[in-house]
C-alpha positions in Angstrom: 127.2 186.4 -83.0 125.8 188.3 -86.2 122.8 188.0 -88.3 124.2 186.0 -91.3 121.7 187.6 -93.3 123.2 191.3 -92.5 126.4 192.7 -94.6 128.9 191.2 -92.9 127.4 187.7 -92.9 126.6 187.8 -96.7 130.1 188.7 -97.4 131.4 186.0 -95.5 128.7 183.3 -97.7 129.7 184.9 -100.9 133.6 184.4 -99.9 133.2 180.9 -98.7 131.7 180.4 -102.0 134.9 180.5 -104.1 135.6 177.4 -102.4 134.2 173.6 -102.8 132.1 173.6 -100.1 129.8 170.4 -98.0 127.0 171.9 -96.5 126.0 170.0 -93.2 123.1 170.8 -91.3 121.3 169.8 -87.8 117.4 168.7 -88.9 115.2 169.2 -85.2 115.0 173.1 -84.8 117.3 173.7 -87.8 115.8 172.2 -90.7 112.6 171.4 -89.4 111.2 173.0 -86.7 110.8 172.1 -82.7 106.9 170.3 -82.2 105.6 169.1 -79.5 105.7 164.9 -80.8 109.4 164.3 -82.1 107.4 162.2 -84.3 106.0 164.7 -86.3 108.8 166.9 -87.2 109.4 167.3 -90.8 111.5 169.1 -93.1 109.2 171.6 -95.0 108.8 170.7 -98.0 109.9 174.7 -99.2 113.2 173.7 -97.6 113.8 169.7 -98.7 113.0 170.8 -102.2 116.1 173.6 -102.1 118.6 171.3 -100.4 117.2 168.3 -103.2 119.1 171.1 -105.8 121.6 171.8 -103.6 122.6 168.2 -103.4 122.8 168.0 -107.7 125.4 171.3 -107.0 127.4 170.3 -104.0 127.8 168.1 -100.9 125.2 168.0 -98.6 125.0 166.0 -94.6 122.9 166.3 -92.5 124.2 165.3 -89.2 121.2 164.6 -86.3 120.9 163.7 -82.6 118.0 161.3 -84.4 119.0 157.9 -85.4 119.6 157.7 -89.0 116.2 155.2 -89.6 114.4 158.0 -88.0 115.7 160.7 -89.1 115.6 159.6 -92.9 111.7 159.3 -93.1 112.1 163.3 -92.4 114.0 164.6 -94.7 112.0 164.7 -97.6 115.6 165.0 -100.1 118.5 162.7 -100.0 121.5 163.7 -98.7 125.4 162.5 -99.6 125.9 161.6 -96.2 123.7 161.1 -93.4 125.2 160.7 -90.1 122.9 160.1 -86.8 123.0 159.7 -82.9 125.3 163.3 -82.5 127.5 161.9 -85.1 128.4 158.5 -83.7 126.4 156.5 -86.0 126.0 156.4 -89.8 130.8 156.7 -90.2 131.7 153.4 -88.4 131.5 150.4 -86.2 130.8 151.8 -82.5 130.0 149.4 -80.2 127.4 149.8 -77.8 128.2 149.9 -74.2 126.9 147.8 -71.6 126.0 151.0 -70.1 122.8 151.8 -72.4 122.2 148.2 -72.3 121.9 148.6 -68.5 119.6 152.1 -68.7 117.2 150.2 -70.3 117.0 147.5 -68.1 116.4 149.8 -65.1 113.5 151.8 -67.6 111.8 148.4 -67.8 111.9 148.1 -64.2 111.4 151.3 -62.7 109.4 153.6 -65.2 106.6 154.5 -63.0 108.0 157.7 -61.5 109.1 158.8 -65.3 105.9 158.5 -66.8 104.1 160.4 -63.5 106.1 163.4 -64.1 105.7 163.4 -68.2 108.9 161.6 -69.4 109.0 160.0 -72.6 111.9 157.7 -72.7 113.5 157.2 -76.6 115.5 154.7 -77.5 118.1 155.1 -80.2 120.1 152.0 -80.2 124.0 154.0 -79.7 122.0 156.6 -77.5 118.7 157.8 -75.3 116.8 160.4 -75.1 114.4 161.5 -72.0 112.0 164.1 -73.1 110.4 166.3 -70.9 108.7 168.9 -73.6 105.2 167.5 -72.6 105.4 168.1 -68.7 103.5 169.7 -66.7 106.2 170.4 -64.4 109.6 170.9 -66.5 111.1 171.2 -63.4 110.1 168.2 -61.2 110.6 166.3 -64.6 114.3 167.3 -64.9 115.0 166.4 -61.6 113.3 163.0 -62.0 115.5 162.5 -65.0 118.9 163.2 -63.3 117.5 161.0 -59.5 116.4 157.8 -62.2 120.2 158.1 -63.9 121.8 158.0 -60.7 124.1 156.2 -60.6 125.2 157.3 -64.2 127.5 154.3 -65.9 130.8 155.1 -66.2 131.0 154.5 -69.9 128.2 156.7 -70.0 127.9 160.4 -70.2 124.6 163.0 -70.4 124.3 166.2 -72.6 120.9 168.9 -72.4 119.3 170.0 -75.2 115.3 171.6 -76.0 113.4 169.7 -73.3 115.6 166.9 -73.6 118.3 165.0 -71.5 120.7 162.8 -74.3 122.6 159.7 -72.2 125.7 159.1 -74.6 128.5 156.7 -74.6 131.9 158.0 -73.5 133.6 156.5 -76.6 131.4 157.8 -79.6 132.1 160.7 -81.6 130.8 163.9 -81.7 129.4 166.2 -84.4 132.7 168.1 -84.6 134.5 164.7 -85.4 131.2 163.9 -87.8 132.4 166.8 -89.8 135.8 167.0 -90.1 135.6 163.1 -91.2 132.4 164.2 -94.1 135.2 167.1 -95.4 137.5 164.3 -96.3 135.2 161.8 -97.6 133.6 164.7 -99.6 137.0 166.1 -100.6 135.3 169.7 -99.8 137.9 172.4 -98.9 135.4 174.5 -96.6 132.3 173.5 -94.2 129.3 175.3 -94.1 127.0 174.2 -90.8 124.1 175.1 -89.5 122.5 173.6 -86.1 120.7 175.2 -83.1 121.2 173.2 -79.9 124.0 172.2 -77.2 124.7 168.7 -79.5 125.8 171.2 -82.4 128.2 173.3 -80.2 131.5 170.8 -80.6 131.4 171.9 -84.3 131.4 175.7 -83.5 134.1 175.3 -81.3 136.3 173.3 -83.5 135.4 175.5 -86.4 138.4 176.2 -88.5 138.7 180.3 -89.8 137.2 179.3 -93.3 134.3 177.6 -92.1 131.2 179.3 -91.7 129.2 177.9 -88.6 125.5 179.1 -88.2 123.6 179.0 -84.6 119.4 179.3 -85.2 118.2 181.0 -82.8 118.8 184.7 -81.4 121.5 186.6 -81.4 121.7 187.0 -77.5 122.0 182.7 -77.3 125.2 181.5 -75.3 126.9 179.9 -78.8 130.4 179.5 -80.1 128.8 179.5 -83.8 130.1 182.9 -86.1 126.9 183.9 -87.3 122.9 183.4 -86.4 119.7 183.1 -87.7 116.4 183.9 -85.7 114.5 180.7 -87.2 114.9 177.9 -89.3 112.4 179.5 -91.8 115.5 181.7 -92.3 117.1 179.1 -94.4 115.2 179.1 -97.1 116.8 182.4 -98.2 120.1 181.6 -97.3 119.8 178.2 -99.5 118.5 180.6 -102.1 121.7 182.4 -101.8 124.4 179.8 -101.9 122.1 178.3 -104.9 122.3 181.4 -107.2 126.2 181.5 -106.2 126.6 177.9 -107.3 124.5 178.6 -111.0 126.6 181.6 -111.4 129.8 179.8 -110.9 131.5 179.1 -114.0 132.1 175.5 -114.3 135.4 173.6 -115.0 
Protein backbone atom coordinates (compact mmCIF):
# COMPACT_ATOMS: atom_id res chain seq x y z
CA UNK A 1 0.00 0.00 0.00
CA UNK A 2 1.06 3.56 -0.69
CA UNK A 3 0.35 6.53 1.54
CA UNK A 4 -2.77 8.30 0.31
CA UNK A 5 -1.15 11.65 1.11
CA UNK A 6 1.90 10.90 -1.06
CA UNK A 7 2.02 12.07 -4.68
CA UNK A 8 0.38 9.03 -6.30
CA UNK A 9 -2.36 8.93 -3.68
CA UNK A 10 -3.15 12.62 -4.12
CA UNK A 11 -3.36 12.12 -7.87
CA UNK A 12 -5.76 9.21 -7.39
CA UNK A 13 -7.89 11.33 -5.07
CA UNK A 14 -7.96 14.15 -7.62
CA UNK A 15 -9.09 11.74 -10.36
CA UNK A 16 -11.80 10.33 -8.12
CA UNK A 17 -13.20 13.77 -7.43
CA UNK A 18 -14.15 14.20 -11.09
CA UNK A 19 -16.97 11.71 -10.50
CA UNK A 20 -20.02 11.53 -8.24
CA UNK A 21 -18.63 9.75 -5.18
CA UNK A 22 -20.13 7.95 -2.22
CA UNK A 23 -17.89 8.50 0.81
CA UNK A 24 -18.10 5.54 3.19
CA UNK A 25 -16.23 5.01 6.45
CA UNK A 26 -15.80 2.45 9.17
CA UNK A 27 -16.22 3.86 12.69
CA UNK A 28 -13.87 2.41 15.32
CA UNK A 29 -10.23 2.78 14.34
CA UNK A 30 -11.16 4.90 11.31
CA UNK A 31 -13.36 7.85 12.21
CA UNK A 32 -12.85 7.32 15.94
CA UNK A 33 -9.57 6.26 17.58
CA UNK A 34 -9.47 2.83 19.22
CA UNK A 35 -9.99 3.14 22.99
CA UNK A 36 -9.69 0.67 25.87
CA UNK A 37 -13.43 0.78 26.60
CA UNK A 38 -15.63 0.57 23.47
CA UNK A 39 -18.31 2.60 25.25
CA UNK A 40 -15.91 5.58 25.31
CA UNK A 41 -15.40 5.76 21.53
CA UNK A 42 -16.42 9.02 19.84
CA UNK A 43 -15.70 10.70 16.52
CA UNK A 44 -13.51 13.74 17.31
CA UNK A 45 -15.27 17.07 16.84
CA UNK A 46 -12.82 18.18 14.13
CA UNK A 47 -13.63 15.09 12.06
CA UNK A 48 -17.38 15.22 12.73
CA UNK A 49 -17.52 18.87 11.65
CA UNK A 50 -15.81 18.07 8.35
CA UNK A 51 -18.08 15.09 7.74
CA UNK A 52 -21.17 17.21 8.38
CA UNK A 53 -19.93 19.66 5.75
CA UNK A 54 -19.19 16.80 3.38
CA UNK A 55 -22.71 15.41 3.84
CA UNK A 56 -24.09 18.68 2.48
CA UNK A 57 -22.14 18.17 -0.74
CA UNK A 58 -22.09 14.42 -1.38
CA UNK A 59 -23.60 11.16 -0.05
CA UNK A 60 -21.86 9.93 3.11
CA UNK A 61 -22.17 6.51 4.75
CA UNK A 62 -20.88 4.93 7.94
CA UNK A 63 -20.53 1.14 7.77
CA UNK A 64 -19.61 -0.27 11.17
CA UNK A 65 -19.46 -3.43 13.21
CA UNK A 66 -21.47 -1.72 15.94
CA UNK A 67 -25.25 -1.79 16.02
CA UNK A 68 -26.93 1.15 14.29
CA UNK A 69 -28.42 2.39 17.56
CA UNK A 70 -25.04 2.30 19.31
CA UNK A 71 -23.11 3.89 16.45
CA UNK A 72 -25.52 6.79 15.99
CA UNK A 73 -24.73 8.17 19.45
CA UNK A 74 -20.98 8.32 18.69
CA UNK A 75 -20.86 10.15 15.37
CA UNK A 76 -21.53 13.82 16.06
CA UNK A 77 -22.91 14.24 12.53
CA UNK A 78 -25.73 12.85 10.39
CA UNK A 79 -24.67 10.56 7.52
CA UNK A 80 -27.05 9.74 4.71
CA UNK A 81 -26.64 6.02 5.44
CA UNK A 82 -25.75 4.21 8.66
CA UNK A 83 -25.12 0.47 8.33
CA UNK A 84 -24.38 -1.67 11.39
CA UNK A 85 -23.41 -5.21 12.39
CA UNK A 86 -20.64 -5.51 9.76
CA UNK A 87 -23.10 -4.85 6.93
CA UNK A 88 -26.06 -6.89 8.20
CA UNK A 89 -28.16 -4.09 9.71
CA UNK A 90 -29.76 -1.16 7.96
CA UNK A 91 -30.50 -2.38 4.44
CA UNK A 92 -32.95 -5.23 4.85
CA UNK A 93 -34.76 -7.64 7.12
CA UNK A 94 -32.23 -10.28 8.11
CA UNK A 95 -33.88 -12.59 10.61
CA UNK A 96 -31.95 -13.42 13.74
CA UNK A 97 -30.48 -16.92 13.64
CA UNK A 98 -31.19 -19.65 16.17
CA UNK A 99 -27.44 -19.96 16.73
CA UNK A 100 -27.22 -16.49 18.24
CA UNK A 101 -30.02 -17.34 20.65
CA UNK A 102 -28.16 -20.50 21.68
CA UNK A 103 -24.98 -18.56 22.40
CA UNK A 104 -26.87 -16.01 24.47
CA UNK A 105 -28.27 -18.88 26.48
CA UNK A 106 -24.79 -20.37 26.79
CA UNK A 107 -23.47 -17.03 28.10
CA UNK A 108 -26.15 -16.85 30.78
CA UNK A 109 -25.24 -20.30 32.05
CA UNK A 110 -21.47 -20.56 31.49
CA UNK A 111 -19.86 -17.13 31.49
CA UNK A 112 -17.63 -17.56 34.56
CA UNK A 113 -14.56 -18.74 32.66
CA UNK A 114 -14.77 -15.90 30.18
CA UNK A 115 -15.31 -13.24 32.81
CA UNK A 116 -12.37 -14.49 34.87
CA UNK A 117 -10.21 -14.31 31.72
CA UNK A 118 -11.17 -10.66 31.25
CA UNK A 119 -13.56 -11.17 28.33
CA UNK A 120 -16.43 -8.71 27.80
CA UNK A 121 -19.54 -10.02 26.02
CA UNK A 122 -21.37 -7.60 23.69
CA UNK A 123 -24.75 -8.45 22.20
CA UNK A 124 -25.40 -6.38 19.07
CA UNK A 125 -28.64 -8.06 18.06
CA UNK A 126 -27.59 -9.46 14.68
CA UNK A 127 -24.09 -10.36 15.86
CA UNK A 128 -22.08 -10.87 19.04
CA UNK A 129 -18.64 -9.63 20.07
CA UNK A 130 -16.26 -11.06 22.65
CA UNK A 131 -13.75 -8.37 23.60
CA UNK A 132 -10.46 -9.11 25.33
CA UNK A 133 -8.59 -5.80 25.06
CA UNK A 134 -8.46 -5.40 28.85
CA UNK A 135 -7.55 -9.02 29.62
CA UNK A 136 -4.42 -9.47 31.76
CA UNK A 137 -3.31 -12.28 29.43
CA UNK A 138 -4.76 -11.72 25.93
CA UNK A 139 -3.67 -15.13 24.65
CA UNK A 140 -5.31 -16.89 27.58
CA UNK A 141 -8.46 -14.88 26.97
CA UNK A 142 -8.44 -15.83 23.29
CA UNK A 143 -8.06 -19.51 24.17
CA UNK A 144 -10.98 -19.18 26.60
CA UNK A 145 -13.13 -17.61 23.89
CA UNK A 146 -12.34 -20.37 21.40
CA UNK A 147 -13.11 -23.06 23.96
CA UNK A 148 -16.36 -21.36 24.96
CA UNK A 149 -17.52 -21.06 21.33
CA UNK A 150 -16.96 -24.77 20.67
CA UNK A 151 -19.10 -26.20 19.25
CA UNK A 152 -20.10 -23.23 17.12
CA UNK A 153 -23.69 -23.44 15.82
CA UNK A 154 -23.71 -24.29 12.12
CA UNK A 155 -25.47 -21.09 11.09
CA UNK A 156 -22.73 -18.90 12.59
CA UNK A 157 -19.16 -17.97 11.72
CA UNK A 158 -16.43 -16.07 13.53
CA UNK A 159 -14.18 -13.22 12.48
CA UNK A 160 -11.22 -11.80 14.35
CA UNK A 161 -10.38 -8.18 14.87
CA UNK A 162 -8.43 -5.86 17.15
CA UNK A 163 -8.67 -7.72 20.48
CA UNK A 164 -12.13 -9.03 19.62
CA UNK A 165 -13.77 -12.16 18.25
CA UNK A 166 -16.95 -11.40 16.30
CA UNK A 167 -19.70 -13.99 15.91
CA UNK A 168 -21.70 -13.47 12.72
CA UNK A 169 -24.57 -15.11 10.92
CA UNK A 170 -23.38 -17.00 7.84
CA UNK A 171 -26.31 -15.68 5.83
CA UNK A 172 -25.57 -12.04 6.71
CA UNK A 173 -24.28 -9.58 4.10
CA UNK A 174 -20.82 -8.17 4.72
CA UNK A 175 -19.50 -4.64 4.30
CA UNK A 176 -18.80 -5.16 0.59
CA UNK A 177 -22.40 -6.21 0.02
CA UNK A 178 -23.50 -3.12 1.93
CA UNK A 179 -21.44 -0.57 0.00
CA UNK A 180 -22.42 -2.08 -3.35
CA UNK A 181 -26.07 -1.64 -2.39
CA UNK A 182 -25.41 1.89 -1.17
CA UNK A 183 -23.83 2.78 -4.50
CA UNK A 184 -27.10 1.82 -6.15
CA UNK A 185 -29.23 3.71 -3.66
CA UNK A 186 -27.11 6.85 -3.84
CA UNK A 187 -26.79 6.78 -7.65
CA UNK A 188 -23.07 7.39 -7.28
CA UNK A 189 -20.49 6.49 -9.91
CA UNK A 190 -17.66 5.60 -7.57
CA UNK A 191 -16.66 5.05 -3.96
CA UNK A 192 -14.11 6.17 -1.40
CA UNK A 193 -14.04 3.70 1.47
CA UNK A 194 -11.81 3.86 4.56
CA UNK A 195 -11.50 1.13 7.19
CA UNK A 196 -8.94 -0.36 9.53
CA UNK A 197 -9.74 -3.96 10.36
CA UNK A 198 -10.47 -7.48 9.13
CA UNK A 199 -14.15 -6.79 8.58
CA UNK A 200 -13.23 -4.02 6.10
CA UNK A 201 -11.18 -6.35 3.91
CA UNK A 202 -14.20 -7.63 1.92
CA UNK A 203 -14.60 -4.09 0.55
CA UNK A 204 -10.90 -3.85 -0.29
CA UNK A 205 -10.96 -7.26 -1.97
CA UNK A 206 -14.03 -6.54 -4.10
CA UNK A 207 -13.16 -2.95 -4.97
CA UNK A 208 -13.63 -1.84 -8.55
CA UNK A 209 -10.65 -0.24 -10.32
CA UNK A 210 -12.25 3.21 -10.19
CA UNK A 211 -12.79 3.11 -6.41
CA UNK A 212 -10.37 4.48 -3.85
CA UNK A 213 -9.90 2.25 -0.80
CA UNK A 214 -7.90 3.26 2.27
CA UNK A 215 -6.62 1.18 5.18
CA UNK A 216 -5.96 3.08 8.40
CA UNK A 217 -2.64 1.69 9.61
CA UNK A 218 0.96 1.31 8.51
CA UNK A 219 1.89 0.46 4.94
CA UNK A 220 3.34 -2.84 6.18
CA UNK A 221 -0.07 -4.15 7.25
CA UNK A 222 -1.41 -7.08 5.22
CA UNK A 223 -4.33 -5.64 3.32
CA UNK A 224 -5.92 -5.45 -0.15
CA UNK A 225 -6.56 -1.72 0.24
CA UNK A 226 -5.14 0.55 -2.45
CA UNK A 227 -3.77 3.17 -0.06
CA UNK A 228 -3.12 3.70 3.62
CA UNK A 229 -3.13 6.41 6.28
CA UNK A 230 -1.10 5.80 9.41
CA UNK A 231 -3.75 6.95 11.92
CA UNK A 232 -7.34 8.19 12.08
CA UNK A 233 -6.16 11.78 12.63
CA UNK A 234 -4.81 11.82 9.05
CA UNK A 235 -8.39 11.72 7.78
CA UNK A 236 -8.78 15.41 8.64
CA UNK A 237 -6.29 16.32 5.92
CA UNK A 238 -7.99 14.01 3.43
CA UNK A 239 -11.40 15.48 4.24
CA UNK A 240 -10.03 19.00 3.80
CA UNK A 241 -8.76 18.05 0.34
CA UNK A 242 -12.09 16.45 -0.58
CA UNK A 243 -14.03 19.50 0.60
CA UNK A 244 -11.72 21.75 -1.38
CA UNK A 245 -12.31 19.70 -4.54
CA UNK A 246 -16.08 19.70 -4.04
CA UNK A 247 -16.39 23.41 -3.31
CA UNK A 248 -14.23 24.37 -6.31
CA UNK A 249 -15.89 21.96 -8.74
CA UNK A 250 -18.20 23.68 -11.26
CA UNK A 251 -21.85 23.04 -10.47
CA UNK A 252 -24.51 21.89 -12.89
